[in-house]
C-alpha positions as CSV (number, residue, x, y, z in Angstrom):
1,M,-13.8,12.2,-11.2
2,K,-10.7,10.3,-9.9
3,V,-7.3,12.1,-9.9
4,G,-4.0,10.2,-10.2
5,L,-0.6,11.5,-9.2
6,A,2.6,10.2,-10.7
7,L,5.8,11.1,-8.8
8,G,9.1,10.8,-10.6
9,G,12.5,9.8,-9.5
10,G,15.3,12.3,-8.8
11,A,17.1,11.4,-5.5
12,A,17.3,14.7,-3.4
13,R,15.4,16.7,-6.0
14,G,12.5,14.4,-5.2
15,Y,11.7,16.5,-2.0
16,A,10.0,18.9,-4.4
17,H,7.2,16.4,-4.5
18,I,6.3,17.4,-0.9
19,G,6.0,21.0,-2.0
20,V,3.7,20.0,-5.0
21,L,1.5,17.9,-2.6
22,K,1.2,20.8,-0.3
23,A,0.2,23.1,-3.2
24,L,-2.3,20.7,-4.5
25,E,-3.8,20.2,-1.1
26,S,-4.1,24.0,-0.6
27,R,-6.3,23.9,-3.8
28,G,-8.5,21.2,-2.4
29,I,-7.0,18.6,-4.6
30,H,-6.4,15.1,-3.0
31,P,-5.2,12.3,-5.2
32,D,-7.2,9.2,-5.4
33,Y,-4.3,7.1,-6.7
34,V,-0.5,7.5,-6.5
35,A,2.3,5.8,-8.3
36,G,6.0,6.6,-7.6
37,C,9.5,5.8,-8.9
38,S,12.6,5.9,-6.8
39,M,12.4,9.1,-4.5
40,G,8.8,9.6,-5.8
41,A,8.0,6.1,-4.4
42,L,9.4,7.0,-1.1
43,I,7.5,10.3,-0.7
44,G,4.4,8.8,-2.3
45,A,4.3,5.7,0.0
46,I,4.5,7.9,3.1
47,Y,2.0,10.3,1.9
48,C,-0.5,7.4,1.2
49,T,-0.4,6.5,4.8
50,G,-2.5,9.6,5.5
51,I,0.3,11.5,7.2
52,S,-0.2,15.3,7.5
53,M,1.8,17.6,5.2
54,D,3.4,19.3,8.2
55,M,4.7,16.0,9.5
56,L,5.9,14.8,6.1
57,E,7.8,18.1,5.6
58,E,9.3,17.7,9.2
59,L,10.4,14.2,8.4
60,A,12.1,15.2,5.2
61,V,14.2,17.8,6.9
62,T,15.0,15.8,10.2
63,I,15.7,12.3,8.7
64,T,19.1,13.1,7.3
65,P,21.3,10.3,5.5
66,K,23.0,9.4,8.9
67,Y,19.8,7.6,9.7
68,W,19.9,5.3,6.6
69,L,23.5,5.0,5.5
70,D,24.8,1.4,6.0
71,I,28.1,0.7,4.4
72,S,28.2,-2.6,2.4
73,L,31.0,-5.0,2.1
74,S,29.5,-6.7,-0.9
75,R,30.5,-6.2,-4.5
76,T,26.9,-5.1,-5.6
77,G,26.6,-1.7,-3.9
78,L,28.2,0.8,-1.6
79,L,25.3,0.7,0.7
80,Q,23.2,-2.3,2.0
81,G,19.8,-0.5,2.0
82,K,18.7,-2.5,5.1
83,K,18.6,0.6,7.3
84,L,16.7,2.5,4.6
85,E,14.2,-0.3,4.5
86,S,13.8,-0.2,8.3
87,V,13.3,3.5,8.3
88,I,10.5,3.1,5.6
89,A,8.9,0.3,7.6
90,T,8.8,2.5,10.7
91,L,7.5,5.6,9.0
92,T,4.7,3.6,7.3
93,G,3.8,1.5,10.4
94,N,5.3,-1.7,8.7
95,R,2.1,-1.8,6.7
96,K,1.5,-3.5,3.4
97,M,0.5,-1.5,0.3
98,E,-3.0,-2.9,0.3
99,D,-3.5,-1.4,3.8
100,L,-2.9,2.2,2.6
101,S,-5.7,4.8,2.8
102,I,-4.7,5.8,-0.8
103,P,-4.0,3.1,-3.3
104,F,-0.2,3.2,-4.1
105,W,2.0,1.5,-6.6
106,A,5.8,1.5,-7.0
107,V,7.9,0.7,-10.0
108,A,11.3,-1.0,-9.9
109,T,13.6,-2.4,-12.7
110,D,14.0,-6.1,-13.2
111,V,17.5,-6.2,-14.6
112,M,17.4,-9.8,-15.6
113,A,14.2,-9.5,-17.6
114,G,15.1,-5.9,-18.8
115,E,11.5,-4.7,-17.9
116,P,9.5,-2.9,-15.1
117,Y,8.5,-4.7,-12.0
118,I,5.3,-3.2,-10.4
119,F,4.7,-3.5,-6.8
120,K,0.9,-3.5,-6.2
121,S,0.8,-5.2,-2.9
122,G,2.9,-6.6,-0.1
123,S,5.5,-4.8,2.0
124,I,5.8,-1.0,1.5
125,A,9.3,-1.0,2.8
126,T,10.4,-3.7,0.3
127,A,8.7,-1.9,-2.7
128,V,10.2,1.4,-1.9
129,R,13.7,-0.1,-1.2
130,A,13.7,-1.8,-4.6
131,S,12.4,1.3,-6.4
132,T,15.1,3.5,-4.9
133,A,18.0,0.9,-5.2
134,I,20.4,3.0,-7.4
135,P,22.8,0.5,-9.1
136,A,26.3,0.4,-7.5
137,I,25.1,2.8,-4.7
138,F,22.6,0.5,-3.1
139,E,22.6,-3.3,-3.1
140,P,19.8,-4.6,-5.3
141,V,16.7,-6.2,-3.9
142,Y,16.5,-10.1,-4.5
143,L,12.9,-11.1,-4.9
144,D,12.3,-14.8,-6.0
145,D,14.4,-15.1,-9.2
146,R,14.4,-11.3,-9.8
147,I,17.1,-8.8,-9.2
148,L,15.5,-5.4,-8.7
149,V,17.0,-1.9,-8.9
150,D,15.9,1.7,-9.3
151,G,12.7,2.0,-11.4
152,G,14.2,5.1,-13.2
153,F,15.6,3.1,-15.9
154,V,12.3,1.9,-17.2
155,D,9.5,4.2,-15.9
156,L,10.9,7.4,-14.3
157,I,7.6,9.2,-14.1
158,P,5.0,6.4,-13.9
159,A,1.9,8.3,-15.3
160,D,0.9,5.1,-17.2
161,L,0.5,3.4,-13.8
162,V,-2.0,5.8,-12.2
163,K,-4.0,5.6,-15.4
164,E,-4.0,1.8,-15.2
165,M,-5.2,2.2,-11.4
166,G,-8.2,3.9,-12.6
167,A,-7.4,7.7,-12.8
168,D,-9.6,9.9,-15.0
169,V,-7.1,12.9,-14.5
170,V,-3.4,12.3,-14.3
171,I,-1.0,14.8,-12.7
172,A,2.7,14.0,-13.2
173,V,5.5,15.5,-11.3
174,D,8.9,15.6,-13.1
175,V,11.7,16.8,-10.9
176,G,14.1,16.6,-13.9
177,F,17.8,16.2,-13.7
178,S,20.8,17.9,-12.1
179,S,22.5,20.7,-14.2
180,T,25.4,19.7,-16.3
181,S,27.4,22.5,-14.8
182,I,27.5,20.8,-11.5
183,N,30.9,19.5,-10.6
184,P,31.1,16.2,-8.7
185,S,33.2,16.3,-5.5
186,N,33.7,12.5,-4.9
187,A,33.3,9.1,-6.5
188,A,29.8,8.5,-5.3
189,E,28.7,11.9,-6.5
190,L,30.2,11.3,-9.9
191,L,28.4,7.9,-10.1
192,M,25.1,9.5,-9.3
193,L,25.5,12.3,-11.7
194,S,26.5,9.7,-14.4
195,I,23.3,7.8,-13.9
196,D,21.4,11.1,-13.9
197,T,22.9,11.8,-17.3
198,L,22.1,8.4,-18.6
199,Q,18.5,8.5,-17.6
200,K,18.2,12.0,-19.1
201,Q,19.2,10.6,-22.4
202,L,16.8,7.7,-22.0
203,Y,13.8,10.0,-21.4
204,K,14.9,12.7,-23.8
205,Y,12.2,11.6,-26.2
206,K,9.7,9.9,-24.0
207,V,6.2,11.2,-23.9
208,I,4.6,11.5,-20.4
209,D,1.0,10.5,-20.8
210,A,-0.6,12.9,-18.3
211,D,-3.1,15.7,-18.3
212,Y,-0.7,18.1,-16.3
213,I,3.0,17.9,-15.9
214,I,4.5,19.9,-13.1
215,R,8.1,20.6,-13.5
216,P,9.7,22.2,-10.4
217,D,13.2,23.6,-11.3
218,V,15.5,21.9,-8.9
219,S,18.2,21.4,-11.5
220,G,20.6,23.3,-9.2
221,I,20.4,20.5,-6.6
222,K,22.9,17.7,-6.8
223,P,21.3,14.1,-6.4
224,N,23.0,13.6,-2.9
225,Q,22.2,17.0,-1.5
226,F,19.6,15.7,0.9
227,E,20.3,18.7,3.4
228,R,18.5,21.0,0.9
229,A,15.2,19.4,1.5
230,Q,13.5,22.6,2.6
231,E,14.7,24.4,-0.5
232,C,13.4,21.7,-2.8
233,I,10.0,21.7,-1.0
234,K,9.6,25.4,-1.5
235,I,10.5,25.2,-5.1
236,G,7.9,22.4,-5.4
237,E,5.2,24.5,-3.7
238,Q,5.9,27.4,-6.1
239,A,5.8,25.2,-9.2
240,L,2.0,25.1,-9.4
241,E,1.9,28.8,-9.9
242,G,0.3,29.5,-13.4
243,Y,-1.3,26.0,-13.6
244,D,-5.1,25.9,-13.7
245,I,-5.7,22.6,-12.0
């Protein structure tokens, strides 16, 4: 029986995926397929290289935004995203998706076509950069005649993809949205929380086609609070309690 894991978007809240992965491995569950969106694509891609959970957790805590922030002078985003792509390339050994030890797909949004764009092969770094390109925060990824941004506008929790990949059992991880009681402290934070709210409305009535849906309660984490990685990981680890998987 093949197990598929769908990791949803959620910016800093997505660090909870690492805790869920730790908890699954402690139960002897190792996914045969992984699909990710946005932060879920980032965590999923690195995990699929075969990295140890201890190392993945250490990377989450030590690689702070200073390593990937690159201010943009363009009109399409506050950040270029090139440093993030470079960091991803380094962490994944500059490999292609077809070289991973666990099959991995990533979803981005093709804003010109208004539909998902699924990365199934090619550069891991490019796929993850496109999937995480939050509009107005990061510059989009231009690929042929496509303009690609964060996949959360079309497939926030890509359970359908791991089923397409061949999974018999699908486990989806939904890190939800930040609490509406959180007050933004700057323009970038306001923008990220606004996008969070938009995605929340988009997915209010969407059915996640999965056998198990894990929902770590990281609603108290702002989208840009990457310094709370350890806290998110712990919450993700605890989220499997009560699940008979």
